[in-house]
Every structure is written in structure tokens, then in C-alpha cells.
GUDONU-405013 format. One line per 4 residues: number of its first residue (from 1); their letters; for each residue x, y, z of N, C-alpha, C. Coordinates in nm, 4 decimals, always signed. Atoms other than C-alpha are relative to their C-alpha. Last residue first. Example, Ala and Ser with C-alpha at 12.3 -4.5 7.8 and 13.67 -1.06 7.14 Angstrom:
<atoms>
2) sa) -0.0820,-0.1190,-0.0060,+1.3670,-0.1060,+0.7140,-0.0770,+0.1090,+0.0730 | +0.0890,-0.1190,+0.0000,+1.2300,-0.4500,+0.7800,+0.0900,+0.1200,+0.0000
</atoms>
This chain:
<atoms>
107) ynqg) -0.0741,-0.0593,-0.1094,-9.0338,+1.6254,-2.2934,+0.0717,+0.1245,-0.0439 | +0.0878,-0.0926,-0.0699,-9.3052,+1.4876,-2.5122,+0.0705,+0.0660,+0.1174 | -0.0814,-0.0983,-0.0716,-9.0790,+1.3211,-2.7635,-0.0905,+0.1053,+0.0621 | -0.0577,-0.1089,+0.0761,-9.2699,+1.0143,-2.8662,+0.0808,+0.0937,+0.0872
103) swld) -0.0268,+0.0371,+0.1380,-9.4833,+0.8039,-2.6430,+0.0547,+0.1219,-0.0733 | -0.1218,+0.0789,+0.0120,-9.4629,+0.8355,-2.2667,+0.0267,-0.0454,-0.1421 | -0.1174,-0.0691,-0.0516,-9.7063,+1.1215,-2.2174,+0.1291,-0.0765,-0.0251 | -0.0533,+0.0793,-0.1093,-9.9700,+0.9699,-2.4455,+0.1307,+0.0633,+0.0458
99) ypqn) -0.1263,+0.0652,+0.0310,-10.1491,+1.2256,-2.6547,+0.0451,-0.0778,+0.1240 | -0.0215,-0.0023,+0.1450,-10.4986,+1.3726,-2.6731,+0.1311,-0.0651,-0.0407 | -0.1047,-0.0951,+0.0346,-10.5685,+1.2596,-2.3166,+0.0235,-0.0033,-0.1508 | +0.0490,-0.0924,+0.1004,-10.9016,+1.0799,-2.2748,+0.1049,+0.1037,-0.0400
95) tspy) +0.0328,+0.0743,+0.1220,-10.7646,+0.7749,-2.0955,-0.0466,+0.0929,-0.1109 | -0.1211,+0.0232,+0.0796,-10.5863,+0.9957,-1.8386,-0.0306,-0.0757,-0.1287 | -0.0676,+0.1257,-0.0324,-10.9196,+1.1224,-1.7099,+0.1174,-0.0240,-0.0947 | +0.0576,+0.1127,+0.0703,-10.9948,+1.4869,-1.7743,+0.0734,-0.1270,+0.0413
91) lqmg) -0.0973,+0.1058,+0.0250,-10.9419,+1.7937,-1.5637,-0.0693,-0.1161,-0.0677 | +0.0057,+0.0414,+0.1404,-11.1701,+2.0940,-1.5914,+0.1139,-0.0964,-0.0348 | -0.1273,-0.0456,+0.0556,-11.0734,+2.2258,-1.2477,+0.0126,-0.0359,-0.1477 | -0.0207,-0.1410,-0.0324,-11.4306,+2.2059,-1.1238,+0.1272,+0.0548,-0.0609
87) svvt) +0.0860,-0.0821,+0.0854,-11.4978,+1.8800,-1.3100,+0.0201,+0.1486,+0.0282 | -0.0358,+0.0188,+0.1402,-11.1976,+1.7062,-1.1604,-0.0855,+0.0881,-0.0897 | -0.1263,-0.0697,+0.0254,-11.2545,+1.8542,-0.8148,+0.0372,-0.0111,-0.1466 | +0.0258,-0.1437,-0.0119,-11.6179,+1.7491,-0.8119,+0.1257,+0.0804,-0.0303
83) nlds) +0.0665,-0.0428,+0.1231,-11.5309,+1.4035,-0.9432,-0.0291,+0.1493,+0.0029 | -0.0988,+0.0022,+0.1070,-11.2821,+1.3594,-0.6598,-0.0613,+0.0457,-0.1314 | -0.0896,-0.1140,-0.0192,-11.5356,+1.4678,-0.4019,+0.1028,+0.0085,-0.1105 | +0.0771,-0.1199,+0.0338,-11.7900,+1.2249,-0.5470,+0.0852,+0.1253,+0.0199
79) tdnt) -0.0112,-0.0329,+0.1417,-11.5337,+0.9486,-0.5554,-0.0792,+0.1241,-0.0370 | +0.1290,-0.0615,+0.0306,-11.4946,+0.9443,-0.1788,+0.0074,+0.0496,-0.1436 | -0.0106,-0.1251,+0.0745,-11.2046,+0.7096,-0.1468,-0.1405,+0.0507,-0.0284 | +0.1232,-0.0356,+0.0693,-11.2106,+0.4463,+0.1211,+0.0188,+0.1357,-0.0661
75) kpts) +0.0448,-0.1329,-0.0374,-10.8642,+0.3206,+0.2064,-0.1247,+0.0332,-0.0811 | +0.0401,-0.0861,+0.1118,-10.8091,-0.0493,+0.1820,-0.0531,+0.1330,+0.0520 | +0.1438,-0.0257,-0.0076,-10.6217,-0.1951,+0.4770,-0.0397,+0.0931,-0.1127 | +0.0759,+0.1052,+0.0667,-10.2799,-0.3302,+0.3726,-0.1512,+0.0228,+0.0070
71) sndi) -0.0112,-0.0108,+0.1450,-10.0875,-0.0093,+0.4438,-0.0830,-0.1053,-0.0719 | +0.0613,-0.1244,+0.0495,-10.2121,+0.0198,+0.8009,+0.0065,+0.0092,-0.1517 | +0.1442,+0.0082,-0.0208,-10.1392,-0.3458,+0.8816,-0.0700,+0.1250,-0.0536 | +0.0534,+0.0931,+0.0994,-9.7920,-0.3282,+0.7272,-0.1517,-0.0087,+0.0119
67) irwn) -0.0165,-0.0609,+0.1324,-9.7060,-0.0158,+0.9259,-0.0595,-0.0901,-0.1068 | +0.0955,-0.1106,+0.0123,-9.8522,-0.1588,+1.2471,+0.0091,+0.0651,-0.1387 | +0.1332,+0.0581,+0.0143,-9.6639,-0.4878,+1.2028,-0.1037,+0.1098,-0.0189 | +0.0109,+0.0544,+0.1357,-9.3387,-0.3022,+1.1407,-0.1381,-0.0597,-0.0236
63) llll) +0.0099,-0.1117,+0.0945,-9.3909,-0.0947,+1.4544,-0.0126,-0.0492,-0.1437 | +0.1295,-0.0638,-0.0158,-9.4650,-0.4044,+1.6633,-0.0183,+0.1146,-0.0987 | +0.1019,+0.0864,+0.0592,-9.1648,-0.5919,+1.5260,-0.1389,+0.0618,+0.0087 | -0.0203,-0.0028,+0.1441,-8.9332,-0.3007,+1.6054,-0.1037,-0.0865,-0.0714
59) lafs) +0.0504,-0.1290,+0.0479,-9.0777,-0.2695,+1.9542,+0.0134,+0.0117,-0.1510 | +0.1458,+0.0065,-0.0099,-9.0242,-0.6414,+2.0149,-0.0624,+0.1303,-0.0497 | +0.0485,+0.0835,+0.1096,-8.6669,-0.6148,+1.8853,-0.1524,-0.0101,+0.0021 | -0.0163,-0.0769,+0.1240,-8.6028,-0.3190,+2.1173,-0.0448,-0.0808,-0.1214
55) avtl) +0.1032,-0.1039,+0.0077,-8.7515,-0.5051,+2.4139,+0.0119,+0.0804,-0.1288 | +0.1280,+0.0656,+0.0267,-8.5371,-0.8147,+2.3503,-0.1106,+0.1039,-0.0153 | -0.0051,+0.0507,+0.1370,-8.2220,-0.6021,+2.3258,-0.1324,-0.0655,-0.0379 | +0.0112,-0.1162,+0.0891,-8.3092,-0.4085,+2.6408,+0.0017,-0.0435,-0.1468
51) wvtr) +0.1388,-0.0455,-0.0008,-8.3753,-0.7384,+2.8220,-0.0195,+0.1230,-0.0882 | +0.0828,+0.0997,+0.0689,-8.0376,-0.8818,+2.7181,-0.1444,+0.0475,-0.0074 | -0.0281,-0.0108,+0.1429,-7.8514,-0.5643,+2.8135,-0.0866,-0.0979,-0.0794 | +0.0620,-0.1245,+0.0478,-8.0195,-0.5587,+3.1555,+0.0208,+0.0164,-0.1506
47) apiy) +0.1415,+0.0269,+0.0275,-7.9283,-0.9244,+3.2104,-0.0698,+0.1240,-0.0530 | +0.0922,-0.0377,-0.1072,-7.5580,-0.8423,+3.1819,-0.1458,-0.0211,-0.0412 | +0.0675,-0.1238,+0.0381,-7.3668,-1.0397,+2.9197,-0.0977,+0.0346,+0.1121 | +0.1353,-0.0163,-0.0508,-7.1213,-1.2989,+3.0459,-0.0542,+0.1364,-0.0400
43) vpsn) +0.0349,-0.1414,-0.0042,-6.8149,-1.4033,+2.8476,-0.1458,+0.0099,+0.0436 | +0.1328,-0.0396,+0.0483,-6.6781,-1.7488,+2.9174,-0.0247,+0.1499,+0.0182 | +0.0853,-0.0307,-0.1145,-6.3000,-1.7981,+2.9528,-0.1348,+0.0500,-0.0511 | +0.1190,+0.0836,-0.0038,-6.1531,-1.9605,+2.6454,-0.0869,+0.0254,+0.1221
39) rtal) +0.1141,-0.0678,+0.0613,-5.9077,-1.6757,+2.5865,-0.1284,-0.0805,+0.0065 | +0.0444,-0.1115,-0.0850,-5.6446,-1.8015,+2.8317,-0.1227,+0.0690,-0.0571 | +0.0484,+0.0506,-0.1283,-5.6090,-2.1424,+2.6648,-0.0522,+0.1129,+0.0879 | +0.1286,+0.0671,+0.0214,-5.5859,-1.9970,+2.3155,-0.0585,-0.0494,+0.1316
35) qhqi) +0.1016,-0.1017,+0.0283,-5.3147,-1.7534,+2.4246,-0.1369,-0.0628,-0.0218 | +0.0269,-0.0732,-0.1234,-5.1116,-2.0325,+2.5859,-0.1084,+0.1063,-0.0218 | +0.0815,+0.0848,-0.0871,-5.1411,-2.2537,+2.2784,-0.0357,+0.0714,+0.1300 | +0.1342,+0.0096,+0.0600,-5.0187,-1.9722,+2.0539,-0.0907,-0.0851,+0.0886
31) kafl) +0.0671,-0.1290,-0.0203,-4.7221,-1.8981,+2.2833,-0.1441,-0.0049,-0.0531 | +0.0370,-0.0081,-0.1419,-4.6251,-2.2677,+2.2954,-0.0732,+0.1302,+0.0300 | +0.1122,+0.0910,-0.0207,-4.6318,-2.2878,+1.9152,-0.0478,+0.0049,+0.1446 | +0.1213,-0.0543,+0.0620,-4.4114,-1.9788,+1.8849,-0.1213,-0.0886,+0.0262
27) fpsp) +0.1050,-0.0090,-0.1018,-4.1485,-2.0974,+2.1362,-0.1327,+0.0510,-0.0566 | +0.0257,+0.1309,-0.0606,-3.8983,-2.2259,+1.8781,-0.1136,+0.0035,+0.1030 | -0.0607,+0.0028,-0.1328,-3.9364,-1.9049,+1.6749,-0.0298,-0.1346,+0.0649 | +0.0709,-0.0690,-0.1080,-4.0371,-1.9768,+1.3188,+0.0786,-0.0095,+0.1305
23) earq) +0.0163,+0.0862,-0.1164,-3.7868,-2.0640,+1.0449,-0.0729,+0.0770,+0.1091 | +0.0292,-0.0748,-0.1219,-3.8021,-1.9051,+0.7014,-0.0275,-0.0971,+0.1137 | +0.1387,+0.0118,-0.0413,-3.6399,-2.1233,+0.4347,-0.0199,+0.0766,+0.1309 | +0.0266,+0.1012,-0.1012,-3.3053,-2.0031,+0.3115,-0.1473,+0.0036,+0.0378
19) mgel) +0.1071,-0.0373,-0.0929,-3.2221,-1.8222,-0.0089,-0.0238,-0.1150,+0.0964 | -0.0535,-0.0497,-0.1260,-2.8822,-1.8965,-0.1604,-0.1073,+0.0440,+0.0983 | -0.1052,+0.0823,-0.0598,-3.0122,-1.9324,-0.5113,+0.0500,+0.0653,+0.1282 | +0.0535,+0.0755,-0.1122,-3.3385,-1.7518,-0.5815,+0.1051,-0.0865,+0.0684
15) snlv) +0.0070,-0.0899,-0.1153,-3.1695,-1.4892,-0.7987,-0.0540,-0.0724,+0.1233 | -0.1181,+0.0152,-0.0840,-3.0687,-1.7658,-1.0379,-0.0053,+0.0900,+0.1227 | +0.0017,+0.1335,-0.0592,-3.4184,-1.7853,-1.1866,+0.1179,-0.0212,+0.0950 | +0.1132,+0.0057,-0.0925,-3.4302,-1.4086,-1.2411,-0.0037,-0.1359,+0.0694
11) sniw) -0.0356,-0.0795,-0.1178,-3.0809,-1.4032,-1.3907,-0.1121,-0.0006,+0.1032 | -0.0984,+0.0735,-0.0815,-3.1657,-1.6930,-1.6202,+0.0383,+0.0789,+0.1242 | +0.0687,+0.1144,-0.0608,-3.4798,-1.5186,-1.7468,+0.0948,-0.0765,+0.0908 | +0.0861,-0.0537,-0.1062,-3.2860,-1.1919,-1.8081,-0.0729,-0.1132,+0.0743
7) kdke) -0.0881,-0.0441,-0.1080,-3.0117,-1.3717,-2.0012,-0.0835,+0.0504,+0.1180 | -0.0508,+0.1197,-0.0678,-3.2675,-1.5556,-2.2104,+0.0871,+0.0376,+0.1181 | +0.1117,+0.0553,-0.0749,-3.4422,-1.2254,-2.2892,+0.0433,-0.1246,+0.0764 | +0.0249,-0.0906,-0.1130,-3.1176,-1.0605,-2.3901,-0.1101,-0.0550,+0.0900
3) pkm) -0.0981,+0.0250,-0.1056,-3.0229,-1.3624,-2.6038,-0.0206,+0.0905,+0.1213 | -0.1074,-0.0977,+0.0041,-3.3447,-1.3355,-2.8009,+0.0973,-0.0264,+0.1135 | +0.0198,-0.1173,-0.0813,-3.5502,-1.6440,-2.8301,+0.1201,+0.0926,-0.0115
</atoms>
């Protein structure tokens, strides 16, 4: 190795000499135990908050059920009206298109 690199490595390793281990405060453990003992008091939630939470979840479930129920029922399409519009506007089904929109450079 190069002498400059060896010198730098030795200086870094020697920089740790004389360091002392960190010592906590002698009363730190007692302070932690005291805080844990005072924080174990039970927390009470008002009954009104509980009932509002239950009611909001019930409303959310009801709305989701209604949305799913409405989307799962088949909708009746009046094909005669659709055929009238297609023929009136001279539209053709997608199977009879002269080219496919997603093939080639049609953009």
C-alpha cells in the first residue's frame, strides 16, 4: 500500500483513543419507570363518540351495498332504439370497420 494511505488509516484508527463510554444519568431508570406507571391509567371514550362511529360505519356499509347492488343488476337495453340511432346516423358496428383502430399507425 501507499504510505499516505497507511498513514491516513492509522490516524483514523488512533482517533478513537481516549474516548470514554457514554454513561446515563443515575436516575434515568427511575424516571422511565415513573413515567410508565403514570401512563397506565385507562382512557375512556365517550358513548356518543362510540355511537357516532358505529353509525358512520353502518352508513358506509349501506351505501357500498347499494352501489354494488345497483351495479350488479343487469340494465335492460332497448336495442330497437339503438338500431334506430345507428341507422339514422349511418353508423356501422365495430366488426365492419374498414380498419382496426389499434393496428398500425392510426393516430
